[in-house]
N, C-alpha and C positions, 0 to 999 in steps of 0.2 A: 584517525580511524582508517583502517586498511580497507580499500575497496574490494568488493566481492566480484567474482566472475559469474557470468550466466545472464540469461535473458531477464530474470526476475529482479535482479539487482542493478540499479542504475544510479548515477550521480545526478542530482538535480542542479541545473545551472540556470542562470538568468534567462537564457534563451529557451528554456523548457517551461513546463507548466509550473505555476507558482506553488510554493510550499503549502501543504495542507495545514489548516488551523483547527482550533477546537470547535469552530462553527461548522466544519465539514463533517457530515454524518454518514454512516454506513447505509447503503441502499437496502440492506436486508433487515437490520435490527435497530438502526438509529443510534448505535454507539459511535464514539469518535472514530472517524475514518483515518487510517494510516496508509492506505493504498489507493491510488487512482489508476484505473485501467482505461486507457484511451482506445476507443474502437473507431472504425471507419465512420460510424453514424452517431458518435457522441462519446460519453464517458460514464463509467460506473465508479462509485466510491465504496470501499469495503473497510471494515475493522480488520484487525490482524487475523482473527479467527475465521471470518468468512472469506478473506483473501486466500488463506490456506485451503479452505474447503473447495473453493471454486477455481483455484489456479489451473488445474488440468484443462478445464474448458476454456477459460479466457486466454490461455496461452496460445490456443489455436487461432484466436480472433484478434487479439490486441495488436495495435500498432505501436504502443508504448505503455510501459508499466512503471509508475512512480511509486516506489516502496520506501516508506519512512518508518517501518516497524522498529528500526533500531532506536528510535526515540522512546519507545516503551520502556526500555531498560533505563535510559537516562531520566525519564519522567517518573517512573513508578517503582524502580528497584528491581532486584534480581528475580522476584517471584512473578513479575509481569508476563503475561502471555504463556505461562508454563503449562496450563491445562489446554488440551487440544479439543 
């Protein structure tokens, strides 16, 4: 998988936050979380839809963004996340 450039795309390593699991839920809608936003005072978890919706705001505040939305294609096929 070719790494992407930019603040929203990071590679997860052992020294970073643990990978998200099916037990991690979106703080907005309780769907499976694919994005972790680390803030100075804690963290928020988002599904892919809500991560896209709130990205402009948390981009200003986040100290780290762990984006695992590429797993959607691998787990659910080409139609995953197509609707905005």
